[in-house]
FIKOLZA-1660 file (N, C-alpha, C; in steps of 0.1 Angstrom, whole numbers, plus 5000, padded with zeros to 4 digits):
% residues 138
   i   px   py   pz ch aa at
   1 5082 1748 1947  A  M  N
   1 5088 1762 1947  A  M CA
   1 5103 1761 1944  A  M  C
   2 5108 1768 1934  A  P  N
   2 5122 1767 1931  A  P CA
   2 5131 1773 1942  A  P  C
   3 5141 1766 1945  A  E  N
   3 5151 1772 1955  A  E CA
   3 5162 1778 1948  A  E  C
   4 5167 1789 1953  A  R  N
   4 5178 1796 1946  A  R CA
   4 5189 1798 1956  A  R  C
   5 5201 1795 1953  A  R  N
   5 5212 1798 1962  A  R CA
   5 5216 1812 1961  A  R  C
   6 5218 1818 1973  A  E  N
   6 5223 1832 1974  A  E CA
   6 5235 1832 1983  A  E  C
   7 5243 1842 1981  A  I  N
   7 5255 1844 1990  A  I CA
   7 5250 1846 2004  A  I  C
   8 5256 1839 2013  A  G  N
   8 5253 1840 2028  A  G CA
   8 5263 1850 2034  A  G  C
   9 5259 1853 2047  A  H  N
   9 5268 1863 2054  A  H CA
   9 5282 1858 2056  A  H  C
  10 5283 1845 2058  A  A  N
  10 5296 1839 2061  A  A CA
  10 5306 1841 2049  A  A  C
  11 5300 1837 2037  A  E  N
  11 5308 1839 2025  A  E CA
  11 5311 1853 2022  A  E  C
  12 5301 1862 2025  A  A  N
  12 5303 1876 2022  A  A CA
  12 5314 1882 2031  A  A  C
  13 5314 1877 2044  A  R  N
  13 5324 1882 2053  A  R CA
  13 5338 1877 2049  A  R  C
  14 5339 1865 2044  A  E  N
  14 5351 1859 2039  A  E CA
  14 5357 1868 2027  A  E  C
  15 5348 1871 2018  A  L  N
  15 5352 1880 2006  A  L CA
  15 5357 1893 2011  A  L  C
  16 5349 1899 2021  A  I  N
  16 5354 1912 2026  A  I CA
  16 5367 1911 2033  A  I  C
  17 5369 1901 2041  A  A  N
  17 5382 1899 2047  A  A CA
  17 5394 1897 2037  A  A  C
  18 5391 1889 2027  A  M  N
  18 5401 1886 2017  A  M CA
  18 5405 1899 2010  A  M  C
  19 5395 1907 2006  A  I  N
  19 5398 1919 1999  A  I CA
  19 5404 1929 2008  A  I  C
  20 5400 1930 2021  A  G  N
  20 5405 1939 2031  A  G CA
  20 5420 1936 2033  A  G  C
  21 5424 1923 2034  A  E  N
  21 5438 1920 2036  A  E CA
  21 5446 1925 2024  A  E  C
  22 5441 1923 2012  A  R  N
  22 5448 1928 2000  A  R CA
  22 5450 1943 2000  A  R  C
  23 5439 1950 2003  A  L  N
  23 5439 1965 2003  A  L CA
  23 5449 1970 2014  A  L  C
  24 5448 1963 2026  A  D  N
  24 5457 1967 2037  A  D CA
  24 5472 1965 2033  A  D  C
  25 5475 1954 2026  A  A  N
  25 5489 1952 2021  A  A CA
  25 5493 1962 2012  A  A  C
  26 5484 1967 2004  A  Q  N
  26 5487 1978 1994  A  Q CA
  26 5486 1992 2000  A  Q  C
  27 5482 1993 2013  A  E  N
  27 5479 2005 2019  A  E CA
  27 5469 2014 2010  A  E  C
  28 5459 2007 2005  A  A  N
  28 5449 2014 1996  A  A CA
  28 5436 2017 2003  A  A  C
  29 5431 2028 2001  A  G  N
  29 5418 2032 2006  A  G CA
  29 5407 2029 1996  A  G  C
  30 5398 2021 2000  A  A  N
  30 5387 2017 1991  A  A CA
  30 5375 2012 1999  A  A  C
  31 5364 2012 1992  A  A  N
  31 5351 2006 1997  A  A CA
  31 5348 1994 1990  A  A  C
  32 5343 1984 1998  A  V  N
  32 5339 1971 1992  A  V CA
  32 5326 1967 1997  A  V  C
  33 5317 1963 1987  A  A  N
  33 5304 1959 1991  A  A CA
  33 5301 1945 1985  A  A  C
  34 5294 1937 1992  A  V  N
  34 5290 1924 1988  A  V CA
  34 5275 1924 1989  A  V  C
  35 5268 1921 1979  A  V  N
  35 5253 1921 1979  A  V CA
  35 5248 1907 1975  A  V  C
  36 5235 1905 1978  A  D  N
  36 5228 1892 1974  A  D CA
  36 5224 1893 1960  A  D  C
  37 5217 1883 1955  A  A  N
  37 5213 1882 1941  A  A CA
  37 5203 1893 1937  A  A  C
  38 5197 1899 1947  A  H  N
  38 5188 1910 1944  A  H CA
  38 5194 1924 1944  A  H  C
  39 5207 1924 1948  A  G  N
  39 5215 1936 1949  A  G CA
  39 5214 1943 1963  A  G  C
  40 5209 1936 1973  A  E  N
  40 5208 1942 1986  A  E CA
  40 5220 1938 1994  A  E  C
  41 5225 1948 2002  A  L  N
  41 5238 1947 2009  A  L CA
  41 5238 1936 2019  A  L  C
  42 5249 1928 2019  A  V  N
  42 5251 1917 2028  A  V CA
  42 5263 1921 2037  A  V  C
  43 5273 1926 2032  A  A  N
  43 5286 1930 2039  A  A CA
  43 5292 1942 2033  A  A  C
  44 5300 1949 2041  A  F  N
  44 5306 1961 2036  A  F CA
  44 5319 1964 2044  A  F  C
  45 5328 1970 2037  A  L  N
  45 5341 1974 2043  A  L CA
  45 5345 1987 2037  A  L  C
  46 5350 1996 2046  A  R  N
  46 5356 2009 2041  A  R CA
  46 5370 2009 2048  A  R  C
  47 5381 2008 2040  A  T  N
  47 5394 2008 2046  A  T CA
  47 5398 2023 2048  A  T  C
  48 5409 2024 2056  A  D  N
  48 5414 2037 2060  A  D CA
  48 5418 2044 2047  A  D  C
  49 5416 2057 2046  A  G  N
  49 5419 2065 2034  A  G CA
  49 5410 2064 2023  A  G  C
  50 5398 2058 2025  A  C  N
  50 5388 2057 2015  A  C CA
  50 5380 2070 2014  A  C  C
  51 5378 2075 2002  A  G  N
  51 5370 2087 2000  A  G CA
  51 5355 2084 2003  A  G  C
  52 5348 2094 2008  A  L  N
  52 5334 2092 2012  A  L CA
  52 5325 2088 2000  A  L  C
  53 5328 2094 1989  A  A  N
  53 5319 2091 1977  A  A CA
  53 5320 2076 1973  A  A  C
  54 5331 2070 1976  A  S  N
  54 5333 2056 1972  A  S CA
  54 5324 2047 1980  A  S  C
  55 5319 2051 1991  A  I  N
  55 5310 2042 1999  A  I CA
  55 5298 2038 1991  A  I  C
  56 5290 2048 1987  A  N  N
  56 5278 2045 1979  A  N CA
  56 5281 2039 1965  A  N  C
  57 5292 2044 1959  A  I  N
  57 5296 2039 1946  A  I CA
  57 5299 2024 1946  A  I  C
  58 5306 2019 1956  A  A  N
  58 5308 2005 1957  A  A CA
  58 5295 1997 1959  A  A  C
  59 5287 2002 1967  A  I  N
  59 5274 1995 1969  A  I CA
  59 5266 1995 1956  A  I  C
  60 5266 2006 1949  A  H  N
  60 5258 2007 1936  A  H CA
  60 5264 1999 1925  A  H  C
  61 5277 1998 1925  A  K  N
  61 5284 1989 1915  A  K CA
  61 5279 1975 1917  A  K  C
  62 5280 1971 1930  A  A  N
  62 5275 1957 1933  A  A CA
  62 5261 1954 1930  A  A  C
  63 5252 1965 1933  A  F  N
  63 5238 1964 1931  A  F CA
  63 5235 1962 1916  A  F  C
  64 5242 1970 1908  A  T  N
  64 5241 1970 1893  A  T CA
  64 5244 1956 1888  A  T  C
  65 5256 1951 1892  A  A  N
  65 5260 1938 1887  A  A CA
  65 5251 1927 1891  A  A  C
  66 5246 1927 1903  A  A  N
  66 5236 1917 1907  A  A CA
  66 5223 1917 1900  A  A  C
  67 5218 1929 1899  A  R  N
  67 5205 1931 1892  A  R CA
  67 5205 1928 1877  A  R  C
  68 5216 1931 1871  A  E  N
  68 5216 1929 1856  A  E CA
  68 5224 1917 1852  A  E  C
  69 5230 1910 1862  A  R  N
  69 5237 1898 1859  A  R CA
  69 5249 1900 1850  A  R  C
  70 5254 1912 1850  A  V  N
  70 5267 1915 1842  A  V CA
  70 5275 1925 1850  A  V  C
  71 5288 1926 1846  A  E  N
  71 5296 1936 1852  A  E CA
  71 5291 1950 1850  A  E  C
  72 5292 1958 1860  A  S  N
  72 5287 1972 1860  A  S CA
  72 5292 1979 1847  A  S  C
  73 5305 1977 1844  A  S  N
  73 5311 1984 1832  A  S CA
  73 5304 1980 1819  A  S  C
  74 5299 1967 1819  A  A  N
  74 5292 1963 1806  A  A CA
  74 5280 1970 1804  A  A  C
  75 5273 1973 1815  A  L  N
  75 5260 1981 1814  A  L CA
  75 5263 1995 1810  A  L  C
  76 5274 2001 1816  A  G  N
  76 5278 2014 1812  A  G CA
  76 5282 2015 1797  A  G  C
  77 5289 2005 1792  A  D  N
  77 5293 2005 1778  A  D CA
  77 5281 2004 1769  A  D  C
  78 5271 1996 1773  A  R  N
  78 5259 1995 1765  A  R CA
  78 5251 2008 1765  A  R  C
  79 5251 2014 1777  A  S  N
  79 5244 2027 1778  A  S CA
  79 5250 2038 1768  A  S  C
  80 5263 2038 1768  A  R  N
  80 5270 2048 1759  A  R CA
  80 5269 2044 1745  A  R  C
  81 5270 2031 1741  A  D  N
  81 5270 2026 1728  A  D CA
  81 5256 2027 1722  A  D  C
  82 5246 2024 1730  A  E  N
  82 5232 2023 1725  A  E CA
  82 5225 2036 1727  A  E  C
  83 5231 2045 1735  A  G  N
  83 5225 2058 1737  A  G CA
  83 5213 2059 1747  A  G  C
  84 5212 2050 1756  A  F  N
  84 5202 2051 1766  A  F CA
  84 5208 2055 1780  A  F  C
  85 5201 2064 1787  A  P  N
  85 5206 2067 1800  A  P CA
  85 5203 2056 1811  A  P  C
  86 5212 2055 1820  A  L  N
  86 5210 2045 1831  A  L CA
  86 5198 2048 1839  A  L  C
  87 5193 2060 1838  A  S  N
  87 5180 2063 1846  A  S CA
  87 5168 2056 1840  A  S  C
  88 5170 2050 1828  A  N  N
  88 5159 2042 1822  A  N CA
  88 5155 2030 1830  A  N  C
  89 5164 2026 1839  A  F  N
  89 5161 2014 1847  A  F CA
  89 5152 2018 1859  A  F  C
  90 5150 2031 1861  A  G  N
  90 5140 2035 1871  A  G CA
  90 5145 2034 1885  A  G  C
  91 5158 2033 1887  A  D  N
  91 5164 2032 1900  A  D CA
  91 5177 2040 1900  A  D  C
  92 5179 2050 1908  A  P  N
  92 5191 2058 1908  A  P CA
  92 5204 2051 1912  A  P  C
  93 5202 2038 1917  A  R  N
  93 5214 2031 1921  A  R CA
  93 5222 2025 1910  A  R  C
  94 5216 2024 1898  A  Y  N
  94 5224 2019 1886  A  Y CA
  94 5235 2028 1883  A  Y  C
  95 5247 2022 1881  A  V  N
  95 5259 2029 1877  A  V CA
  95 5266 2022 1865  A  V  C
  96 5274 2028 1858  A  G  N
  96 5281 2022 1847  A  G CA
  96 5296 2022 1848  A  G  C
  97 5301 2025 1859  A  W  N
  97 5316 2024 1862  A  W CA
  97 5320 2010 1864  A  W  C
  98 5332 2007 1861  A  G  N
  98 5338 1993 1863  A  G CA
  98 5340 1991 1878  A  G  C
  99 5339 1978 1882  A  G  N
  99 5342 1975 1896  A  G CA
  99 5331 1967 1903  A  G  C
 100 5320 1966 1896  A  G  N
 100 5309 1957 1900  A  G CA
 100 5309 1944 1893  A  G  C
 101 5310 1933 1899  A  V  N
 101 5311 1919 1893  A  V CA
 101 5302 1909 1899  A  V  C
 102 5294 1903 1891  A  P  N
 102 5285 1893 1896  A  P CA
 102 5293 1880 1901  A  P  C
 103 5287 1874 1911  A  I  N
 103 5293 1861 1916  A  I CA
 103 5285 1850 1910  A  I  C
 104 5291 1842 1902  A  V  N
 104 5283 1831 1895  A  V CA
 104 5287 1817 1900  A  V  C
 105 5278 1810 1905  A  V  N
 105 5280 1796 1910  A  V CA
 105 5270 1787 1904  A  V  C
 106 5275 1777 1897  A  D  N
 106 5267 1767 1890  A  D CA
 106 5258 1774 1881  A  D  C
 107 5262 1784 1874  A  G  N
 107 5255 1791 1863  A  G CA
 107 5245 1801 1868  A  G  C
 108 5244 1803 1882  A  D  N
 108 5234 1812 1888  A  D CA
 108 5242 1824 1894  A  D  C
 109 5237 1836 1893  A  V  N
 109 5243 1847 1900  A  V CA
 109 5237 1846 1914  A  V  C
 110 5247 1845 1924  A  I  N
 110 5243 1844 1938  A  I CA
 110 5245 1857 1946  A  I  C
 111 5251 1866 1939  A  G  N
 111 5254 1879 1945  A  G CA
 111 5263 1887 1936  A  G  C
 112 5269 1897 1942  A  A  N
 112 5279 1905 1934  A  A CA
 112 5288 1912 1944  A  A  C
 113 5300 1916 1939  A  V  N
 113 5309 1924 1947  A  V CA
 113 5312 1937 1940  A  V  C
 114 5313 1948 1947  A  G  N
 114 5316 1961 1942  A  G CA
 114 5328 1967 1949  A  G  C
 115 5337 1972 1942  A  V  N
 115 5349 1979 1947  A  V CA
 115 5350 1993 1941  A  V  C
 116 5353 2003 1950  A  S  N
 116 5354 2017 1945  A  S CA
 116 5364 2024 1954  A  S  C
 117 5371 2033 1947  A  G  N
 117 5381 2041 1955  A  G CA
 117 5395 2041 1949  A  G  C
 118 5398 2031 1941  A  L  N
 118 5410 2029 1934  A  L CA
 118 5409 2034 1920  A  L  C
 119 5419 2034 1912  A  P  N
 119 5418 2036 1898  A  P CA
 119 5408 2025 1893  A  P  C
 120 5400 2028 1883  A  E  N
 120 5389 2020 1878  A  E CA
 120 5394 2006 1875  A  E  C
 121 5405 2005 1867  A  D  N
 121 5411 1992 1864  A  D CA
 121 5414 1983 1876  A  D  C
 122 5419 1990 1887  A  D  N
 122 5422 1982 1899  A  D CA
 122 5409 1978 1906  A  D  C
 123 5399 1987 1906  A  D  N
 123 5386 1983 1912  A  D CA
 123 5381 1970 1905  A  D  C
 124 5381 1970 1891  A  V  N
 124 5376 1959 1883  A  V CA
 124 5385 1946 1886  A  V  C
 125 5398 1947 1886  A  E  N
 125 5407 1936 1889  A  E CA
 125 5404 1930 1902  A  E  C
 126 5403 1938 1913  A  I  N
 126 5400 1932 1926  A  I CA
 126 5386 1926 1927  A  I  C
 127 5376 1932 1921  A  A  N
 127 5363 1927 1922  A  A CA
 127 5362 1913 1914  A  A  C
 128 5368 1913 1902  A  R  N
 128 5369 1900 1895  A  R CA
 128 5376 1889 1903  A  R  C
 129 5387 1893 1909  A  W  N
 129 5395 1884 1917  A  W CA
 129 5387 1878 1928  A  W  C
 130 5380 1887 1935  A  A  N
 130 5372 1882 1946  A  A CA
 130 5360 1873 1941  A  A  C
 131 5353 1878 1931  A  A  N
 131 5341 1870 1926  A  A CA
 131 5345 1857 1921  A  A  C
 132 5357 1856 1915  A  S  N
 132 5362 1843 1910  A  S CA
 132 5365 1833 1921  A  S  C
 133 5367 1838 1933  A  S  N
 133 5371 1829 1944  A  S CA
 133 5359 1820 1948  A  S  C
 134 5347 1824 1945  A  L  N
 134 5335 1816 1948  A  L CA
 134 5329 1810 1935  A  L  C
 135 5333 1815 1923  A  A  N
 135 5327 1811 1911  A  A CA
 135 5330 1796 1908  A  A  C
 136 5322 1790 1900  A  T  N
 136 5324 1777 1895  A  T CA
 136 5326 1778 1880  A  T  C
 137 5335 1769 1875  A  P  N
 137 5338 1770 1861  A  P CA
 137 5325 1766 1853  A  P  C
 138 5324 1772 1841  A  D  N
 138 5313 1769 1832  A  D CA
 138 5314 1755 1826  A  D  C
% end
């Protein structure tokens, strides 16, 4: 039976803490989700000042990135370019906004991180930064 590495709770907590420290230093309100390779929630943080809608959006960004093995924005771009609705995936959790980034270790997606609540470019930058802290070079 093939064994697959997935992000563990200790790694997820470390990512949450790392991002939380950065958000606190910036006094930025945001939501952060870390999910496993199936897109299921492992760890979550909502900093002070985070809007309520950002809670589910962060989780959904991470879900999308893990399930599709691409950044959530890439799926959104494809949806717009190719003219298919995200509802075609049969799950309302799929989103196309930037800020969901898969975590790739040894060529395998072990989970994903989603950030929401900041300007989209900032969500993306922080999610990429966090995911790259666990990533292995190709």
